[in-house]
N, C-alpha and C positions, 0 to 999 in steps of 0.2 A: 909713265904711260903714255899711247900717242894717242891723238883725236879720237881715231878710229877704234880703238880699245874702248876709250869711256863712252863713245856713243852707242857700241855694243852693248856695255855692261848696264848703261842706261836703257835700252829696248828690252832685256833682258827683266831690269829691276821693273818695270812699267808693265810688261806683259805678265810677269808674276804676280803685282798687284792687281791688275785687272783679273785675273784669275780668282785670286782669292776673294775681289769684291763680288763678282758674281756670284761665289758660292755663298757667301754671306746673306746677298739678295735674294737668292733661291730659299735658304733656309727661314728666311723673313718671310717670304712670300706663302711658304707652308705653314708657317705656325702662326704668322697674324693676318696675311693676306686673303682676298679673296678667291674662292676654288675656282672661279671664271678664269680662262685665260682672255682677256680684251685687250681693245687696243685703241687710242683715245681715237674719239671725232674730230671732225674737221674744224668745230667752232673751239675746240684744245689745240689745235696746231696752229692757227692762224697767223702768230705772231712770232711762229717758234721757226727755225731752219732747219730743212728737211733733210733727210739723209744722204750723201752719196758717195758713194765709193771710189770715184775716180776725180773729184776736187783737185786735186793737184795738177792732174793732166787735161782738168776741162774737156772729159771724154763721155760725161754723162750724157744717156742718150735721151733725146727731149720727151718721147713717149714714156721710158721707164721712169723720168722726173714728174711726168703725170700722173701716172698711178700711184706714186708714194703720195703726194698731195693728195690724191682723191677723198672723199669721206668714205672712213673704213668705218661699219657697223659693229656692234659688238657680236662676237662669233659666240654661238652657243651650241655645241656639238653632240649635247646631249638634249633629250625629248623635252620640247617646252612644255613649261608648266601651264596648266590650265588657270588665268589668271581671273575667273568666274569665283567669287567667293564662295566655299563650300557650305550649304545650308543644314543644318541639323534636321535628319527626318528619318522614317522608318521605310526600309524596303517591303514594297507591297507584297512581291511575290513571295519573298523567305519568311515574312512575318503576318499573312495573311489569316493565319488561322490562329493568331495571338490572342488570348482570352484579356477583355477587356475589361477590368475593372471599376466599377462607379460607386463613388461614395458620397449620398447625397444629405444635406444638412436641413431637416427641417424643424420647425418650432414645434413645441410640445401642445396637445389639443388644449391644455390649459392655459395657457398664454394668453393674454387678451390686449386691446390696442392700448397701446401707453397712452394714449390722449384723453379717451373717454370709459374705457374700459369694456367694451363689446367686443364678442367674437371677431376674429380673423378668416379671411377664405383666401387659399391658395389664387394667383392671378396669373404667376409667368414663373421659368426659371430658366437659368443659363450655365454653361459650363464656366468657370472663372479661373481655371488653371489646370494645365496637363501636365504631367511627371512621366518619367519612367520608372518603373520598379525593378530592381534587381536583385532576383532570388538567387544565392550563392548555390551552387553544385552541392550535392550532397553524396555521402559515400554508401554503398548497397552492397551488403554481402548477399551472393547469390549463392544456393544451394542446389546442386544439379541433383536430382533423383531419381535412379533407374530402377523401374521395376522389373522385376523377374515372373513368368509364368511358367506353371508348369500345366501338360495336357492330361485331363482327368484321365485318359483311356490308356493311353501309352506306359507301358511297363506291368499293367494288371493282367490277370489271367486271360479276360475278355479281348486283349487286343497281340496284334502280331509280333508289335516292338516289344523286346522284350525289356529294354532299359526306357526308362523316363525321359520323356523330350521335356526342354527348356527354351524357353524366347526370352529374350531380352527386349527392352524398348529403345532404340535408335536415340543415341545422345551426340549432339554436336561434337567435333572434335576439339579438345584443348587447343588454347593457341600457342602454349608452352607445355609439356609435358612436365607434372611434378611444381607446379608454381599457379599461382594463385594470380597470374597476369591476366587480364581480359582482354578483348579487343579496345573496349572504351577507356580502360585505365592507361593501357599501352599508347593507344592513340593522342590523349592527352601530355604525356610525356614527349613523344614524339613532336607534336605541335608546338609544345611550350620551347624545347628544344630548337628545332629546326625552321620552324617559321618566326618564332617571337623572339628569338636568340637568348632563352633563358638557360643557362648552364645548369648541370645536374645539381652542382653543390645549393645552388638557389632553390630547386625543385626540392631537394630534400627538406628544406626548411617550409617550403611550402606546403607540401603534403604531413608535415609533424603539425602545423599548426591546425592542418583538418584533422587531427589524431591518427592518422598514419604513419608507420614506420618505414621507408622506402630507401635504403641507403643507396647512394650514389652508384656505386659499384653493381649493386644489383638491377637499377634501371639500364647502366651501360650494357649491362649483359642480355638483359631483354633485347635492347635496340640491335645488338649486332645478332643475336640468335634471330629475331624476326627477319632482319635483314637477309640474312644467309639462308632461313629456311624456305620464304614465301615472294620475298620482294627482287630478289637479285637474279632471277629469271626474267621478272617484267621488265627491268632495269637493261637486260641485256637486249632483249627482243627491241625496246625503244632503240637503243644504239643501233642495233642491225638495221632496224627501219630508216632511221632517220641518213642513214649512212648510203643506203639504196634507193631510196625514194627522192633527197632532194637535190635540188640544181644547185644552191650555194647555203655556205655554212660559214659560219663564224668562230674561232677557236683563237682561247686566250689561256694563259695559267697564271698562277697566283701562289707565292710561298705560305706553307704552313710547318710546324714541328710535330714530330710523332715523336715520342719518349722512348717507345722499347722496341727497336728496329735491330736485327742483328747484325753485328760489324758496323753500327753506326752510333754516334754519338747522340744524344738525346736533343743538344742544342743544334744541331745538322741541320739543313733547310731540306725540308722535302716539300713535293708541289700537287696543287690541284689543278686539274687542266679541266678548260670546259670547252663545250662545243655547243652551238646554238644556232639553231635553223634562222635561214634568212626571213627577212621581212615581208618576202612575197610567196613563201611556203606556207600551203594545203597543210601540212602536219607542223604545227609547234610545239617545239621539243628543247628541252636543254638537257645536256650529260655531262656530269662530273665524272672525274677519274683522276685517282690518287696514284703518285709514283716519286718515290723517292728521289728522281733524279728529272732533269731537264733536258736530256739530249734529244739526238734525233732520231735514235730507234724506239722511244718513248711515243712519238710524235706518227713515227709509221705503223706503228701498233695502233694507237688510240683510232689513227685514218685509214687502215688499212679496208682497202675494197671500194674505198671513194673514190669518184670520176666526176667531180662537180668543179663549182667555183669556189675556192676557199679565202675566205678575208681575214689578215692577223696583223700581227703589228710587225717589226723588221727582226723579228727573232730568226737567227741563222737556222735553226733546227728544220725549220717548214721548207728551206730551198732545196732540200733532197728529198721532197715526196715526188712522185712521180703519177702520170697522168690526171695529173689536177690544173688548174687554170689558178693563177697564185695571184691575190691581188692585195694589197696593201694599205695599212691605215694611215689618210693625210693629217687626220688631228695629232698623230704622233709625229709627222713630220714638220708640221707647225710649231709643237711642242719643243721640239729641239733650238728653233729659231728664237722662241721666244724666250727660253731660260738663256739666251745668249744675250739678251738684250739689258746691260745695268741700269740701274734706278739712280736717277739726281739726287741730289740733296733733299728736295722739297718730295720725294718718296715717288716721284713720276718716271712713267718709262722715259728712255732717252731715245726719242724718234732719230737721233741724227746716228744712231748705231748701225753697222751694217745688218746685224741680223734683222732689224726693222724692215728690211726689203724684203727678204725672206718673209716673214710674216705677211706682208700687204700682199705678195703673188696668193699665198695659201688663202687669204681672206677673202680674194676676188672669186676664186675655184669656190668657195661655199656658198657666196654671193648667188653663183650661178646655178650651184644646187637648188636654193632656197628658191628661183625664179621656176625652175622646172619641175616642182616635187610632185605637181599633181598629173604630170604629163605620162602618157604609153612608155612602154618598156623601148619602142622603134622612136617613138619621139625624141625620148630622151638620148640615144645615142646620134641623133641630127643633132641635136643642140650643142649637145657636149662637144662634136666633131669642128661645128659652125663657133662657139664660144671660147669653149676650155681650152682647145688644142692648142690656139696661139700662144695664150697665156703660158700653159704647161712648155711649151718650146721655147719660149722667153725664157720662162723661171731656171729652166735646165742648163742654158745657153749663160745666164748670169752666176749659176752655180760653178759650173765650170770655169768661167773666166776670172771669177774670185779664188778660187782656189789655186790656179796657176799666177795669179799675180804675185809679187814678191813684199807682201803686207806682213805685219805685223798680226797675226789672227788667235785670239783666244781661244783658250780647250772647248768652250761651249759651241762655240762658232763653228770651230774644224769638226766636231763632233758634227753639227746637224749638215755643214756641207758634204763632209763624208757619207753619211746616211742618205743625203736625197740623191748624191751619185752614185753610190752603189744600189741603191732600190730603186733605180728608174724604172727600168722595166717592169717591175709590180706596181709602181706607183700609178703606170700609165694604163693601167688594164683597165679601167674605170672607162676610157674614149670608147671602147669596142664594143661592152654590154651595159645596155641600160639597165641589167639588173644589179650591177653591183655599185654597192653605196660609198661615198669617201671617205667613210670613217668604220672600225670596227667596235661601233659604239654598243652593239646588240650584246656582244660578247661580254664587253666589259660591267655592263649594263646587269647580266644573268649572273654573273659572278661576285658583286656588290653584296648582296645579302651574306655571302659565306664571309668575306672580308670584313663585313662589320661585326658578324658574329663572335669571328676568330678573335675578336678584342674581348669578349666576355669570357669564352672557353677555354681562350689560349692554346690549347694543343690537344692532339687525340692521343690518349695512352700507348695505345697499340696499333698494329698495323688494319688488324680487323676492324678497330674503332672508326681509323681513318678512312676502309672501304665502305665501310655502314654509312659513313658522312656523305661518303660520292653519292651514293643510293639514295638515300632519302632527299639531299638536297636537290639531285635529279628530278624527283618526282614532286616533289613540292613545286621547283621555279616551273615545271613544265605543266602542273595544276593552273598557275598562275596566269601563264602566257594563254591557255584556253577556258581562263574564265571559270575555274571549278571553285568550290568550295573547299579549302585544304583540309579543313578539319574531318567535314564529311563525306571525301574523297578517301583519305587516310584509314576512317573507319569503314567505308565500303569495303576497303582492299583487305581487309583485314579480318572483317567478318564473313567473307565470302572465301579469299585464296583458300584458306588453309582447311576450308571444308573440300577441295578439288582433291581428286584421287590422283592426279599425276598434275604438280605446280611446276612441270618444266614443259608441260602440251603448250609449244606455242598456238596453236590455232584456237584453242581455250583462253590462253592468255591475252588475245588481241583484244577482248571486250574489254578488257581493266585497262588498256592505254590512254594516257590523258587526254588523246584526242577521239579516242572511238564515238562512234554515234550510237553505241550501245548502252551507254552509261543512264543511269537512273536520272533522270529529270530533276530530283529532289538537292543533288551533289551541286546544282549547277547554281552560279552567281546570278543576278538578274541586277547587276548594279546600276543599270540606265534609267529603272524605275522603282521611284519612291516619293513619299508623299511626305511636304515637309512637316514637321511639328510644331505648330504656331503654341507660342508659352501662355496666351490670353486670348479672347475671345474678340481681338480686334481684328 
């Protein structure tokens, strides 16, 4: 075997080893590592050799090397957590009418002074402790009694009417015919599953402890029927309004399993799509949509008639959409480069890896965004053109140069370079419009509760159930964005919509939208006003 053949085999084995190690490193990050994708700060890099793509030819650009060696702060693409410690307390507005129980401990009148035996007199009193008492919910059986009245005159000889006249009192319509499901009971089932993530089989045990037998299939059927009869039209109106009146939307999708879908195996992947309003939109909403596929036709149907800005990840199905400005997520781009960086034996990031350069470029863009976060839309565009554009041009120049070099590139890095090169237009859209964020985190944040709850209930048993899931998650996540009390909002919908003569009347349904100004004040959350609950008199 010649030297050239031996060298070629060595290079292949080296590349195979690097790809295998990267896969292992990424699995370790997922299982054991922190969730944030961070890069080392300057003090961690001081005695280390920085990355250089062109060390052999000594062609490294001095400016690029300077950027790599600069201090790189930790990147947080998610919402910053409030560092202020949460203090236990009561919400003034929601609990302003809460009953206060006072338990006083007094001496018996017969008790005397322990020293001399004379009478005692009261001189002061103080609250020595406060406690919150929880009164568990109780089950109440309600019988609706309808009275019938008969006219005393009709049907008699003195009356012109030959037959008797009967009048019955008006009774509220039942939520579900031939069922004992009430708005309050159904609200609790919906609230537990779709807001708290408690699957129906656990609820079945909870209700059994309270003395009520509610089979899980019965509760599932209630959820489906209530969604179909009363909430689906409101859901469709929300979707229509968001597409018609929003300037910027975020879109994403996540997998789920649907057991009983015609022509498909139970283990097949189905998808839950999500559409979230932009941060600057006046109408805050989230729309979920179940689909058995992730193809371009589903994306077209989901976003039909929308003509604004759409922020997504790099999934190809969005590329066929017409009449929209398509921007893509820089957090995804950064993640591809981040995953291409191998770990050293000490579990630290290898800052000499080629992918580290790509991460550094992305970090600089995010740093600029943090600096201009409070500026107006117009000022953001100016700053982005001034500061971000040179970095962006340099980044794409580096991407193309690296792709074209005859270097052994691992699969992860090749994927990152290909992604950045293919999505250049979409990744550059933020330069032209200050409304466009750098990430698609709003959509990811909106779909996160669904993804977390999915670990509990595992699958949807039927297509009808999967569609009902989309309706409930849409209403609940939209209510959260509009600062509504979730339980009270659901109860309000189930109390009022079933009593409507026409539940498909869009004009009437507008008052029930999560962002409607006509919603009653009692279903609003007042999270900013609360009184600290002190546990003693200090």
